[in-house]
Structures are given as structure tokens and as C-alpha cells.
Phi, psi and omega in degrees: 000318180294319179295322177298317178298321178297314180296315178296328176295328177287327180282323187302315180301322179295328180291334178298327181282333183214108180281134179252146182275059182281140174215142176286352190306317182297316180290318179299315180296318178298313180295329182293343178283350178065219180097191183290169175303316181299321179294319179291322178295328178294346177286341179295121179103350182300308182293321178297318179296318177301317179295317181290343178274012176255160178303321181289332182266002186260035175227169179301316179295315179298317178300316178300320179293318179295313180294321178295324177298315180287328175302316179298321177301308182292326178295320177296319178295318179301313181297320178295314180295322178298315179299320179296312181293322179295320178299318178294319179299318179293323176296318179297317181296323181294333181268007181288152177298146181305325181293340182260357185297333182280348179274150176302138182257191182296321182297317178294317180297319179296313179302314181294321177298315182295319178297317178295322179297318179301316178298314178301310182304312183296319180287320178297319183282330173296318176298314179304317179298323181294337181293346179266002174057031178081005179287178184294341179279352184298315181298305178299325179296318180294314180294322177299319177296314178301320180296313181296315180295320180292321177299314180300315181291323177300316180288324176298315179296324178299321179292329176293327181281347181283000000 
């Protein structure tokens, strides 16, 4: 979460110089159609692409702003889904047999999984950024990767809550 705030903090100053017309509406509308996990995952990037297809979003700075806007959308969904799944995990743990109380429960396993996922996401997206060799596309590529990975995890957590 702290790393996400840092990345968004890097994108935000650039947005002050150039405002982008980002809206969550495209992604929300796509998700409202429901469908399979794959169909919902295909919604990742819809709003960012709509934003990048505008004159303000069609620059490196604009792309970063558009991708950062959608990253914030998916991060909020991820946090909401995590809280829901964690509440269920704690309820499951509370109902465990006394003989099993000393073993790690669902809440601990969920927390550890999420921490490991954050490390994976950050390292995978740092690698994605390096593929741009320090060029102007590195920032948008890194933020785009963070957005895609966060969307996937938000939807994965949502399936745990179903």
C-alpha cells in the first residue's frame, strides 16, 4: 500500500501540469456486465484506454495519469475485497475446534498471502519497467503493470469472498 502511494505520488505532480479526463465509468460499466472471471479481468484497462484516447491522455504524462487513475480504482476494490475476505477468515477461525486453535488459521494465511503478493507485484512491475531501458515509456509501463496486477488480485480476492 505504501509503495502504491509512492508511485501515485510520482504520477500526481505530473498531472498538475496536464489534467487528464479520467473516469472510472468505462471499467464500472464493463464490470456491471458480469460474466466469467476472464470477462471481468478483461475490464482492466478499459477506463485507462478511454482516457488515453483523448488529446490530454495521449502523452507520456497523460498515459501515466490515465493508468494511475485506473490503478486507484482497482486498489480501492482490492482493499474492499480484502476486508470482506479477512472478515470471513476471522469468522472461520473463531469457529475452529479448540484443538486446532494453536495452528495458523485462515486470517493469518490470507494476510501472509497478501503480503507475498505485494512483494511479487512490486518486483514483477519493476522488471516490466526495466524492459523500457529508462526511456519515457518506463513510467507508464510500470504503472500499467501495477494496474493489471492489482486488478487481477482484486478479482481473485472477490472470488474468495463468493
